N, C-alpha and C positions, 0 to 999 in steps of 0.2 A: 503494500500500500504505500503510496506516495505521500510525504508529509507536506501539509500545506503551511505555508509561511505567510505571514502578512508583511508587506513592505511599505515603506513610508511612501507618500504622494511624489516627494522630490525623487527617489529613487525610480518609482515608476515612470515619472516623465523623462528622467535621463535615458531609461531603457527604451521607452515606447517612441520616443521622439528622436531618438539617435539618426543623424543624417537628414532630419527634417530642417526646414528653413521657417523661422518665425516670421509670419507676414504681418501680424498684428498682435496686440496683447491677447492671449488665449487662443490664437489661430495659428496653425502650423500647416505647411504643405511638404508632403513627403517627396521622395524622389520619384514616385509614380504620377504625381500631380494629384494625389488625393488630399483632401482637407482632413485636418484633426483639430478638435476643439478641446481646450483644457478647460473644463466646467470649474474646477476651483479657482483657477487664474481669472476667469471670467467674473465669477462671484467678487473675488478681491478688487477686480478693476472697478466695481461699483460699489464697493464698501459693504457687501452683504456677508452674512456668517455663512460659512460652509456647513450647511445642515442638508439631511436628506431631503427635507420638504424644497428647500432652495436649489438644490441640485435638481430634482425633478422639474421644477419651473423652467430652469435654464436648459436642460434637456429638451423639454417640450417645444421652447421658443425655437432652439436651433433646428429641430426636426420639422416644425412648421415652415420655418424660413427655407430650409432646404428642399422640402417637398414642393413648396410654391414655386422655386426656381428650377428645379431639377425632379420632376414626379416620378422618374424611374430610378433615381439614384438608391444606391444601398446604403443604408444608415446602420452602423453597428455601434451599440453602447459598451463601453468598457468602464466599469465603475471599480477602481482599484480596492474600494473599500468593501 
């Protein structure tokens, strides 16, 4: 059985966004041209606490925005917590 470990958000971002280019606070573009959003960074940008409820609001806003602009886009959520 594989042991599950919890990593810090900073460690997660360093691994997940390795090789990506930051194009705006909380928004990254990877080498394949795919967008990635850092929900905790977006929350910090607007000075909101990083809570499950606030994360859900940001997730929903980002998904709605992307669906409006790119209805066939694949959206994958990854919450390190």
